[in-house]
C-alpha distance (Angstrom), angle and dihedral (degrees) to the residues before:
residue distance angle dihedral
M1 . . .
K2 3.80 . .
I3 3.79 125.1 .
R4 3.80 106.2 -107.5
V5 3.80 111.5 -136.7
G6 3.80 133.9 -166.3
I7 3.81 124.8 -163.7
Y8 3.81 116.4 -145.8
G9 3.80 107.4 -161.4
Y10 3.79 125.5 14.8
G11 3.79 110.6 -141.7
N12 3.80 126.7 112.8
L13 3.80 92.8 -51.2
G14 3.81 93.9 44.8
R15 3.79 90.9 52.7
G16 3.80 88.8 48.5
I17 3.82 90.2 53.0
E18 3.79 90.5 50.8
S19 3.81 89.9 52.3
A20 3.82 93.4 46.2
I21 3.80 92.9 52.0
R22 3.81 88.3 61.1
Q23 3.81 88.9 60.8
N24 3.81 92.9 52.1
P25 3.80 108.4 68.5
D26 3.80 93.3 -170.5
M27 3.82 89.5 67.1
E28 3.78 136.5 67.9
L29 3.79 130.9 -168.3
V30 3.80 111.2 -124.9
A31 3.81 104.1 174.9
V32 3.79 145.3 -9.7
F33 3.82 118.4 -141.2
T34 3.78 120.7 -155.5
R35 3.81 139.5 177.2
R36 3.79 87.6 -141.4
D37 3.79 125.9 80.5
P38 3.83 102.9 -72.0
E39 3.81 90.0 -146.6
N40 3.81 89.9 65.2
L41 3.82 97.7 46.0
K42 3.79 117.0 94.7
I43 3.80 116.2 -167.5
G44 3.79 129.8 -170.3
T45 3.81 99.9 -117.0
E46 3.78 120.1 78.6
G47 3.77 119.6 -136.7
V48 3.82 95.0 23.8
E49 3.78 117.9 125.0
V50 3.80 120.1 -121.3
K51 3.79 111.9 -153.1
H52 3.77 139.2 172.7
V53 3.82 114.0 -101.6
S54 3.80 88.5 -113.4
D55 3.82 88.3 68.1
A56 3.81 95.2 57.7
E57 3.79 95.4 97.0
S58 3.80 91.2 62.7
F59 3.83 89.7 62.4
T60 3.82 98.4 60.3
D61 3.82 92.0 112.6
R62 3.82 94.4 43.6
I63 3.82 102.2 49.9
D64 3.81 125.2 64.9
V65 3.82 96.9 -174.6
M66 3.80 128.0 17.9
I67 3.80 112.3 -154.6
L68 3.81 112.3 -152.7
C69 3.79 115.7 -146.9
G70 3.81 102.8 177.9
G71 3.79 127.3 120.3
S72 3.78 123.2 -85.4
A73 3.80 95.4 -131.7
T74 3.80 98.6 69.1
D75 3.83 111.9 -18.5
L76 3.79 107.8 59.9
P77 3.82 98.3 44.4
E78 3.81 86.7 64.3
Q79 3.80 103.0 27.2
T80 3.80 101.1 48.9
P81 3.84 97.2 54.2
E82 3.81 91.1 41.7
L83 3.80 94.5 51.3
A84 3.82 95.0 38.7
K85 3.80 87.1 69.6
M86 3.82 88.5 62.0
F87 3.82 106.8 27.8
T88 3.75 144.8 22.9
V89 3.82 98.5 -100.9
I90 3.77 143.3 -173.4
D91 3.80 130.5 -163.9
S92 3.80 140.0 175.9
F93 3.82 98.5 -132.3
D94 3.80 104.3 173.2
T95 3.80 108.6 177.0
H96 3.82 93.3 114.4
A97 3.80 95.9 -164.8
R98 3.81 92.1 56.0
I99 3.81 99.6 44.1
P100 3.85 94.9 101.1
E101 3.81 90.9 52.2
H102 3.82 92.2 45.2
F103 3.81 90.6 48.2
D104 3.82 92.3 54.8
N105 3.79 93.3 48.5
V106 3.79 93.2 47.9
D107 3.80 93.5 42.6
N108 3.80 91.9 56.8
A109 3.81 92.0 47.8
A110 3.81 94.9 45.9
K111 3.80 91.9 49.9
E112 3.80 90.0 48.9
G113 3.81 89.6 53.5
K114 3.83 93.6 39.0
N115 3.81 89.2 -123.0
V116 3.79 138.1 128.9
A117 3.80 118.8 -115.8
I118 3.79 125.9 -171.3
I119 3.80 116.1 -164.9
S120 3.80 133.6 -169.4
A121 3.81 97.2 21.1
G122 3.79 114.2 159.6
W123 3.76 133.5 81.0
D124 3.81 98.2 -61.5
P125 2.92 110.2 39.0
G126 3.80 91.5 24.2
M127 3.80 121.4 33.1
F128 3.81 92.7 24.5
S129 3.82 89.6 48.9
L130 3.80 91.0 56.1
N131 3.78 91.8 49.1
R132 3.80 91.3 50.2
L133 3.81 89.1 52.0
Y134 3.82 95.8 46.3
A135 3.80 93.9 45.8
S136 3.80 95.8 46.5
A137 3.82 90.7 47.9
V138 3.82 91.1 51.6
L139 3.82 95.0 43.2
P140 3.82 105.7 32.5
E141 3.83 90.9 168.6
G142 3.79 100.4 65.2
E143 3.78 151.9 65.0
D144 3.82 133.6 -87.5
Y145 3.80 123.0 -139.1
T146 3.80 127.9 -178.2
F147 3.80 123.1 -170.3
W148 3.79 123.8 -175.8
G149 3.79 127.5 -159.1
K150 2.81 158.9 -58.1
G151 3.76 82.8 -129.4
V152 3.77 151.7 91.0
S153 3.78 115.7 -73.0
Q154 3.81 109.0 -148.4
G155 3.79 93.3 -162.6
H156 3.80 94.6 50.3
S157 3.81 92.1 43.8
D158 3.80 89.3 50.8
A159 3.81 91.0 49.4
I160 3.83 90.3 55.0
R161 3.82 91.5 48.2
R162 3.81 89.2 57.2
I163 3.81 91.3 63.5
E164 3.79 114.5 103.8
G165 3.80 111.7 -100.7
V166 3.82 95.6 22.1
L167 3.81 115.1 121.2
D168 3.81 98.3 -179.8
A169 3.80 139.6 -18.0
K170 3.78 145.4 -178.5
Q171 3.79 123.8 -156.9
Y172 3.81 124.5 -161.4
T173 3.80 123.0 -157.4
I174 3.81 111.0 -151.5
P175 3.83 126.1 -168.4
V176 3.79 116.8 -135.2
E177 3.82 103.3 -118.0
A178 3.80 95.2 -148.8
A179 3.80 90.4 55.6
L180 3.82 91.9 47.8
D181 3.82 91.5 50.9
A182 3.79 91.9 48.6
V183 3.81 91.9 53.4
R184 3.82 94.0 47.1
S185 3.79 89.6 53.3
G186 3.81 88.9 67.1
S187 3.80 92.9 -122.9
A188 3.84 91.5 127.0
P189 3.82 96.9 -135.4
K190 3.81 120.5 -163.1
L191 3.80 104.7 -121.0
S192 3.78 128.9 -176.4
T193 3.81 121.4 -140.9
R194 3.78 89.0 -105.0
E195 3.80 93.2 51.7
K196 3.82 94.3 55.5
H197 3.83 103.7 50.6
T198 3.76 145.1 15.7
R199 3.80 126.0 -155.7
E200 3.79 125.9 -140.4
C201 3.82 121.0 -167.2
F202 3.80 129.2 -164.4
V203 3.79 109.6 -164.3
V204 3.81 134.7 -173.8
T205 3.80 114.5 -160.7
A206 3.77 137.8 -173.5
E207 3.81 113.0 -92.7
D208 3.80 94.2 -107.6
A209 3.82 95.9 41.1
D210 3.81 121.0 129.8
K211 3.80 99.9 -118.6
A212 3.79 94.0 -173.6
R213 3.81 90.4 56.2
I214 3.82 92.1 46.4
E215 3.80 92.7 50.0
K216 3.80 90.4 48.9
E217 3.82 91.9 49.2
I218 3.80 91.2 50.5
K219 3.80 95.7 48.1
E220 3.82 93.4 45.9
M221 3.82 97.5 43.8
P222 3.83 108.3 127.4
N223 3.83 118.6 -128.3
Y224 3.81 90.0 13.3
F225 3.82 115.3 50.6
A226 3.81 111.5 -10.3
D227 3.82 94.3 91.5
Y228 3.82 97.1 46.7
D229 3.78 139.3 72.1
T230 3.80 97.9 -107.5
T231 3.80 129.0 -169.6
V232 3.82 119.2 -162.2
H233 3.83 121.8 -159.2
F234 3.80 120.4 -171.5
I235 3.80 110.1 -149.1
S236 3.79 139.8 162.4
M237 3.79 124.7 -91.7
E238 3.79 88.3 -113.8
E239 3.82 91.3 56.1
L240 3.80 91.5 47.5
K241 3.80 92.5 52.2
R242 3.80 93.3 43.2
D243 3.79 100.1 44.9
H244 3.81 105.9 22.4
S245 3.81 107.9 36.2
G246 3.81 96.4 116.1
I247 3.80 125.7 82.2
P248 3.83 105.4 -148.8
H249 3.79 122.9 158.6
G250 3.78 144.1 152.0
G251 3.74 141.5 145.0
F252 3.79 149.2 176.1
V253 3.79 137.6 -91.9
I254 3.80 110.3 -161.1
R255 3.79 129.1 -178.5
T256 3.78 119.4 -172.7
G257 3.78 119.0 -168.8
K258 3.77 147.6 156.8
T259 3.79 132.9 -124.9
G260 3.78 134.9 -177.9
I261 3.79 135.3 73.0
N262 3.79 90.1 -77.0
K263 3.80 95.0 28.4
E264 3.78 88.1 -110.9
N265 3.82 98.3 147.5
N266 3.79 124.0 73.6
H267 3.82 125.5 -152.9
V268 3.79 133.3 -172.2
I269 3.82 122.4 -161.3
E270 3.81 113.8 -168.7
Y271 3.79 129.7 -177.9
S272 3.79 118.2 -178.1
L273 3.78 139.3 -177.6
K274 3.80 128.7 -161.1
L275 3.79 109.5 -172.1
D276 3.80 129.3 -173.2
S277 3.82 89.3 -167.5
N278 3.78 120.7 28.7
P279 3.85 94.7 -168.4
E280 3.80 94.9 45.7
F281 3.80 93.1 50.8
T282 3.82 91.3 44.1
A283 3.81 88.2 50.6
S284 3.79 91.1 51.4
V285 3.81 90.7 54.2
I286 3.80 91.8 47.1
V287 3.81 92.9 50.9
A288 3.82 91.3 53.2
F289 3.80 90.4 51.2
A290 3.80 90.3 45.4
R291 3.81 86.5 62.7
A292 3.81 88.6 54.0
A293 3.81 91.3 49.0
Y294 3.80 90.5 53.1
R295 3.81 92.2 49.3
M296 3.81 92.8 47.5
K297 3.79 91.5 50.6
A298 3.82 89.4 49.5
K299 3.81 88.4 55.7
G300 3.80 90.6 54.5
E301 3.80 98.7 -104.0
V302 3.81 119.8 147.2
G303 3.79 137.2 -174.7
C304 3.78 137.1 48.5
K305 3.80 122.5 -40.5
T306 3.79 136.2 -177.2
V307 3.79 130.1 -154.9
F308 3.81 87.6 -89.5
D309 3.81 91.8 64.9
I310 3.80 98.7 53.1
P311 3.83 125.2 89.6
P312 3.82 108.5 -128.3
A313 3.81 92.5 -126.1
L314 3.81 90.2 66.0
L315 3.82 89.9 65.3
S316 3.79 96.0 59.6
M317 3.79 132.5 82.1
K318 3.82 87.3 -146.5
S319 3.79 120.6 97.2
P320 3.82 120.1 -114.6
E321 3.81 88.0 -105.4
E322 3.80 91.9 53.6
L323 3.80 92.0 47.2
R324 3.80 92.1 52.1
A325 3.81 92.4 46.1
H326 3.79 99.4 45.8
L327 3.82 112.1 19.3
L328 3.79 106.1 29.8
C-alpha cells in the first residue's frame, strides 16, 4: 500500500515535493491545499485534487503524511502545530534560533492529536545538522564550521518579501573565501558570524515604496540579516526575472579536530552540497523523512521529532536486508 501524501502550500517547495513524489514509487500524491483559489491553480499531476486550505480537515482519513511548504517567518509557526493535531506532518522550519520553541509547540499539538511530526527537515537544518552531529561525535576535540552558498536562500528571500512595499526579492548568501581557506587549513580559527558570510539582496519594490525604510528593515532584521554585512540592490522586475530566476544553493559543513595522546594529529571532515535547485533538493530530503514519519506513526509513536531522532534505515525504500547487503 502506498504512503498517501498531501501538500500544504504550492510554491517553489510545493512543486519540488510534487516532483520528488514521482521518484518515490511507494508514495502517491492525494491532494494539494492552497490559500489561492483552487480553480485557478494548475498542478503537474493529473487526477490529484486541488483544495482550499480550509478543506484540509476533511482529508484526515485520506492522507497519511501532510507535507507543509509554507515559509518559516510567519507560516510554519502557526500551520505546523495546527495541522499536527489532525495529521502526521513534516516541515522544513529553518529559523535556527527558534527551533526549540517551534519544537515545543509542535510536540504538544502532535501529542494531542496522537500524531508524529517532524520539523526542520531539509539540508540546513537537516542534512547539515546530521553531519555536524556525526563529525562532533567522532572528533570531540575540535571545532565546527558551517558555510552556506553561494546561493539563494528561500527563507531569507521570503522574509524580505514580507516587508511592506516589497513586490519580490532574491537573497544570496556568500561565503567569505578567506574564512573558508583558513578553516580547511586545520588552523581552527575563531570566526564571528560576520566574518564567515556576506548577504546580497536584490529587491523589487512598489513605485511609491520608501526604499530607505525597506533597506533599514532588511539590514536590521533579527535572525536573518542583523548579524551580517548586507548589501541591498533595488532593481526592476524585469531585471529580477532575467538575472535571478534560478534557485541554486549549497554549502559546506567542516569539522576540524585533533587526536593522539598529545593531540599531535589533525583531521578535517568536510561535507559539501552543490545544488542546481534549492527547493527541489530540500523537497527530496523532506520526502525521505516523510517516509520515516509514516513508519514511526505506524509503530505507534507520537510527538515531535527532528532528524536526530530518526534511524537512517527509516528513510530508505530499501529493506534492512538490502541496506546491509549493498550500502553497509
